[in-house]
C-alpha positions as CSV (number, residue, x, y, z in Angstrom):
1,M,7.6,-6.1,2.1
2,E,6.4,-9.3,3.6
3,L,3.0,-10.6,2.4
4,R,2.1,-11.4,5.9
5,E,2.1,-7.7,6.8
6,A,0.0,-7.0,3.7
7,S,-2.6,-9.6,4.7
8,I,-3.1,-7.8,8.0
9,I,-3.6,-4.5,6.3
10,T,-6.1,-6.0,3.7
11,G,-7.8,-8.3,6.1
12,G,-7.3,-11.2,3.7
13,R,-6.2,-14.7,4.4
14,L,-2.5,-15.5,3.9
15,A,-2.7,-18.6,1.8
16,R,1.1,-18.7,0.9
17,P,3.8,-16.4,2.2
18,G,6.0,-14.2,0.0
19,T,7.7,-10.9,-0.4
20,F,7.2,-8.0,-2.9
21,T,9.0,-4.8,-3.7
22,S,6.5,-3.1,-6.1
23,L,2.8,-3.0,-6.9
24,G,1.1,-3.0,-10.3
25,T,-1.7,-4.3,-12.4
26,L,-1.2,-7.6,-14.3
27,G,0.0,-5.6,-17.4
28,C,2.8,-4.0,-15.5
29,T,6.4,-5.3,-15.6
30,T,8.1,-4.0,-12.5
31,P,10.3,-6.6,-10.7
32,G,9.0,-8.3,-7.6
33,M,5.5,-7.2,-8.1
34,L,2.3,-7.7,-6.1
35,S,-0.9,-7.6,-8.3
36,F,-4.5,-8.8,-8.1
37,A,-7.0,-11.1,-9.9
38,E,-10.7,-11.6,-9.2
39,D,-11.4,-14.1,-12.0
40,T,-9.8,-17.2,-13.5
41,K,-10.0,-15.6,-16.9
42,Y,-6.8,-13.7,-15.8
43,L,-4.8,-16.9,-15.3
44,P,-3.0,-16.6,-18.7
45,D,-1.9,-13.0,-17.7
46,I,-0.7,-14.3,-14.3
47,Q,1.3,-17.1,-15.9
48,D,2.8,-14.8,-18.6
49,N,4.0,-12.2,-16.2
50,A,7.5,-13.2,-15.0
51,H,7.8,-10.1,-12.8
52,L,4.9,-11.2,-10.5
53,S,5.9,-12.5,-7.1
54,C,2.7,-12.1,-5.1
55,L,-1.0,-11.9,-5.7
56,V,-4.2,-10.8,-4.0
57,C,-6.9,-13.1,-5.5
58,S,-10.3,-14.8,-5.1
59,E,-10.7,-18.4,-3.9
60,P,-11.3,-19.8,-7.4
61,V,-8.1,-18.1,-8.7
62,F,-6.2,-19.5,-5.8
63,D,-7.6,-23.0,-6.4
64,A,-6.6,-22.8,-10.1
65,L,-3.1,-21.6,-9.2
66,E,-2.7,-24.4,-6.7
67,A,-3.7,-27.0,-9.3
68,A,-1.1,-25.5,-11.7
69,G,1.6,-25.7,-9.1
70,S,2.2,-21.9,-8.7
71,S,4.7,-20.7,-6.2
72,L,3.4,-17.2,-5.9
73,G,2.7,-15.6,-2.5
74,I,-1.0,-15.4,-2.1
75,I,-3.6,-13.4,-0.2
76,V,-7.2,-14.7,-0.6
77,C,-10.1,-12.3,-0.1
78,P,-13.6,-11.8,-1.5
79,D,-12.8,-8.5,-3.3
80,P,-9.2,-8.6,-4.5
81,R,-9.4,-5.3,-6.4
82,T,-10.6,-3.2,-3.5
83,A,-8.1,-4.9,-1.1
84,F,-5.2,-4.3,-3.5
85,F,-6.0,-0.6,-4.0
86,R,-6.6,0.0,-0.3
87,L,-3.2,-1.6,0.4
88,H,-1.7,0.7,-2.2
89,N,-3.3,3.7,-0.5
90,W,-2.1,2.7,2.9
91,L,1.5,2.3,1.6
92,V,1.4,5.8,0.0
93,R,0.0,7.5,3.1
94,N,1.9,5.7,5.8
95,T,5.2,4.5,4.4
96,Q,8.1,5.3,2.1
97,F,7.5,2.1,0.1
98,Y,7.5,3.9,-3.3
99,R,9.9,6.8,-2.6
100,K,12.4,7.6,0.1
101,K,11.9,11.1,1.4
102,A,14.8,13.5,0.7
103,P,15.2,17.3,0.7
104,S,14.5,19.1,-2.6
105,Q,17.4,20.2,-4.6
106,V,17.3,23.5,-6.7
107,H,20.2,24.6,-8.9
108,P,21.3,28.2,-8.1
109,S,20.8,29.2,-11.7
110,A,17.1,28.3,-11.7
111,R,14.7,31.3,-11.9
112,I,11.6,30.6,-9.8
113,H,8.8,33.2,-9.4
114,A,8.1,34.2,-5.8
115,S,4.5,33.0,-6.1
116,A,5.4,29.5,-7.3
117,V,5.1,26.6,-4.8
118,V,7.8,24.0,-4.8
119,A,7.6,21.1,-2.5
120,T,10.3,21.0,0.2
121,H,11.1,17.3,-0.5
122,N,11.7,15.0,-3.4
123,V,11.9,17.8,-6.1
124,T,15.0,18.2,-8.3
125,I,15.3,21.4,-10.4
126,G,18.2,21.6,-12.8
127,R,20.4,24.3,-14.3
128,D,18.7,27.3,-16.0
129,V,15.1,26.1,-15.3
130,V,12.4,28.8,-15.5
131,I,9.3,28.5,-13.3
132,D,6.7,31.3,-13.8
133,A,4.0,32.6,-11.5
134,N,1.6,30.4,-9.5
135,V,3.2,27.1,-10.7
136,V,2.8,24.2,-8.2
137,V,5.5,21.5,-8.2
138,H,4.6,18.5,-6.1
139,P,7.0,16.0,-4.5
140,N,8.6,13.3,-6.7
141,T,9.1,15.8,-9.6
142,T,12.4,16.2,-11.6
143,L,13.0,19.1,-14.0
144,E,16.2,18.6,-16.0
145,D,18.3,21.5,-17.3
146,G,16.7,24.2,-19.4
147,V,13.0,23.2,-18.6
148,V,10.6,26.1,-18.9
149,I,7.3,26.1,-17.0
150,R,4.8,28.9,-17.7
151,A,2.2,30.3,-15.3
152,N,-0.4,28.3,-13.4
153,V,1.0,24.9,-14.4
154,T,0.6,22.0,-11.9
155,L,3.4,19.3,-12.0
156,G,2.8,16.1,-10.2
157,G,-0.8,16.4,-9.2
158,S,-3.0,13.4,-8.6
159,G,-4.4,11.6,-11.7
160,F,-7.9,10.6,-12.3
161,E,-8.1,7.2,-10.6
162,F,-11.1,6.2,-8.5
163,K,-12.7,2.8,-7.6
164,R,-16.1,1.7,-6.6
165,A,-16.6,-0.4,-3.5
166,G,-19.7,-1.1,-1.3
167,G,-21.8,1.5,-3.1
168,R,-19.2,4.3,-2.6
169,I,-16.3,5.7,-4.6
170,F,-12.8,6.0,-3.1
171,S,-9.8,7.8,-4.4
172,V,-6.6,5.9,-5.4
173,E,-3.4,7.6,-4.2
174,H,-0.6,8.3,-6.6
175,G,2.8,7.1,-5.4
176,G,4.9,8.0,-8.5
177,G,6.4,11.1,-9.9
178,V,7.0,13.3,-13.0
179,L,10.2,13.5,-15.0
180,L,10.7,16.4,-17.5
181,R,13.7,15.9,-19.7
182,R,16.0,18.6,-20.9
183,E,14.5,21.7,-22.5
184,V,10.9,20.7,-22.2
185,E,8.5,23.7,-22.2
186,I,5.0,23.7,-20.8
187,L,2.7,26.6,-21.4
188,A,0.1,28.1,-19.0
189,N,-2.5,26.1,-17.1
190,A,-1.4,22.6,-18.1
191,H,-1.5,19.7,-15.7
192,I,1.0,16.8,-15.7
193,A,-0.2,14.0,-13.3
194,R,2.3,11.9,-11.4
195,G,2.6,8.2,-11.8
196,L,0.4,5.7,-10.0
197,F,2.6,2.9,-8.7
198,G,5.9,4.6,-8.0
199,T,6.9,5.1,-11.7
200,D,7.1,8.4,-13.5
201,T,5.0,10.3,-16.0
202,E,7.8,11.2,-18.4
203,I,8.1,13.9,-21.1
204,G,11.0,13.7,-23.5
205,E,13.7,16.2,-24.4
206,Q,12.6,19.4,-26.2
207,T,8.9,18.5,-26.3
208,R,6.6,21.5,-26.2
209,I,3.2,21.3,-24.5
210,D,0.6,24.0,-25.0
211,A,-1.8,25.7,-22.6
212,L,-4.6,23.7,-20.9
213,V,-3.2,20.3,-21.8
214,N,-3.8,17.4,-19.4
215,V,-1.3,14.6,-19.3
216,S,-2.5,11.7,-17.2
217,H,-0.6,9.3,-14.9
218,N,2.1,7.1,-16.4
219,V,2.0,8.6,-19.8
220,R,5.4,8.6,-21.6
221,I,6.0,11.2,-24.3
222,G,9.0,11.1,-26.5
223,K,11.4,13.8,-27.8
224,R,10.6,16.9,-29.8
225,C,6.8,16.4,-29.7
226,L,4.4,19.3,-30.3
227,I,1.2,19.0,-28.3
228,A,-1.4,21.8,-28.9
229,A,-3.9,23.4,-26.5
230,N,-6.7,21.5,-24.8
231,T,-5.4,18.1,-25.6
232,A,-6.1,15.3,-23.2
233,I,-3.8,12.3,-23.0
234,S,-5.2,9.4,-20.9
235,G,-3.2,7.2,-18.6
236,S,-0.4,4.9,-19.6
237,T,-0.4,6.1,-23.2
238,V,3.0,6.1,-25.0
239,V,3.8,8.8,-27.5
240,G,6.8,8.3,-29.7
241,D,9.4,11.0,-30.8
242,D,8.5,13.9,-33.2
243,V,4.8,13.5,-32.9
244,W,2.3,16.4,-33.7
245,I,-1.0,16.4,-31.8
246,G,-3.5,19.1,-32.8
247,A,-5.6,21.2,-30.5
248,G,-8.4,19.5,-28.7
249,A,-7.4,16.0,-29.5
250,V,-8.3,13.2,-27.0
251,L,-6.2,10.1,-26.7
252,A,-7.5,7.0,-25.0
253,D,-5.6,5.2,-22.2
254,G,-3.0,2.6,-22.9
255,I,-2.5,3.2,-26.6
256,E,0.7,3.8,-28.6
257,I,1.3,6.7,-30.9
258,G,4.1,5.9,-33.3
259,T,7.1,8.1,-34.0
260,G,6.6,10.9,-36.5
261,S,2.8,10.5,-36.6
262,R,0.3,13.4,-36.8
263,I,-3.0,13.7,-35.0
264,S,-5.4,16.3,-36.5
265,I,-7.2,18.9,-34.4
266,G,-10.2,17.6,-32.4
267,S,-9.5,13.9,-33.1
268,V,-10.5,11.2,-30.7
269,V,-7.9,8.4,-30.9
270,V,-8.9,5.1,-29.4
271,T,-6.4,2.7,-31.1
272,N,-2.7,2.6,-31.8
273,V,-1.3,4.9,-34.5
274,P,1.5,3.6,-36.7
275,A,4.7,5.4,-37.0
276,G,4.5,8.2,-39.7
277,A,0.7,8.0,-40.0
278,R,-1.8,10.8,-39.9
279,V,-5.2,10.3,-38.3
280,T,-8.3,12.5,-38.2
281,G,-11.8,12.4,-36.9
282,N,-14.0,10.9,-34.1
283,F,-13.1,8.1,-33.9
284,A,-9.8,8.8,-35.7
285,I,-9.1,7.0,-38.9
286,P,-6.3,7.6,-41.6
287,H,-6.5,11.2,-42.8
288,E,-6.9,10.3,-46.5
289,R,-9.8,8.0,-45.7
290,F,-11.4,10.8,-43.6
291,L,-11.2,13.2,-46.4
292,L,-12.6,10.7,-48.9
293,N,-15.5,10.0,-46.6
294,H,-16.2,13.7,-46.1
295,W,-16.0,14.3,-49.9
296,N,-18.4,11.4,-50.6
297,A,-20.8,12.7,-47.9
298,Q,-21.0,16.1,-49.7
299,R,-21.9,14.6,-53.1
């Protein structure tokens, strides 16, 4: 997309022309990306992101980039964050920028309950998939062979992403999708949110997700994980293979849970968990340390 067109939509000043093929925050790494920066403290992030082609930014950021000889396409506006997300919303609602629209494809062997709702476009359902009563499958969802979805699950709903502007709150549209790999099983009343900027929330082969679990946008879960009831996994968190997550656990956004690790029931995890580790508590710490603290407290 031409930055000139984006400047008209955002109402910003086109300081330097450019083109972009994706949107994302400065931590994202999709090629040809448009992002935003309100403050010069983000200059190192801008300079370190080789995938960035265009930027919505404030005047001070633009001046600093000019002094540094940057060649990025630039839109300048007083509130870059709001302008960026309003542009994103416009693209989701009015264009096929993130996903081309195509008829849904359902394999003849799939068993879909009569009360389930499957979008008529941009859904792919593979061989021997089972979809139970009252399931909702939104566009941009792919279910590979052997996936099982139990009653009342929502696949590809909007994630929790809202922004404040001018004393009000506005919703951020979700332009991505959901990808469930082979033989994933999701039990009743769970919700898997679709990705935000065109990418997928992904659940790996043979992973099992219990009832009432919420998986937020852009989460990536590995193979053969077991995730117990009432767990909440916040956006952009990455879970490795063969991970156990106990009932009622809460995982903060953007963290990494290492392969083979274990998270005890009710834990609140706010930092990365190393491969093979076990953590417990609120906030979660290594399990042995938790037990020692508990034992000392009882003395």
